[in-house]
Structures are given as C-alpha cells and as structure tokens.
N, C-alpha and C positions, 0 to 999 in steps of 0.2 A: 571469564564473566564477558567480556569482548563479544565473542560468539552470542551471546544469549541476548546480550542487547540486536546483534545483527538479526537474528533473527526476528524478535520483536516488531525490529523498526520495520521487514521485507514483510510479518506478517498481517500486519494494520489495511496497509491497501489492499491486499487478497480479501479482507473483509469487509470492506467498502464496497467493494466490485462485486462481491457475494451480494451485500445488498440494494447494490443497483442491481441487478437482476431481478433480484423479488421484488423489487419495487417497478421498475420499469423508467427510473429518472435520467435519459441521458445522461443531464448536466453531472449526476454524482455517479456515472462511470467514465464521464471525461474527467472528474477530480483523480477517480481513483488510477486513470492512466497516465493524468499527471504524476502521480505520488509514485508507481512506479518505474516510469523513466528515471525519476530520479533518487531510487531505491539506496544508494549506496553507501554506507558507512564508512567516511575515510580512517584509516592509523595515521594519525601525526606521530 
C-alpha cells in the first residue's frame, strides 16, 4: 500500500507540469517544480 501512495504522490506534480506545458503558464510550472522538489513520502 505504501508504494501505491508514493506513486500517486509523485504522479500528481508530473500531471501539473504537463498542464503547465500545455497552457504555457509559468506560475503553474513553478508550482509543479516546487512539488517535485519535495515529493518524497517518508516512512515513519
């Protein structure tokens, strides 16, 4: 289950980045970059 959550957590920023490329909105791309920079899900 943990791996599935991790995959979904990583996929969302990639979808946001794809949307930003489609629309050309730099602010959306910056948001996606920030999400990707902090995407790791910790195991506590």
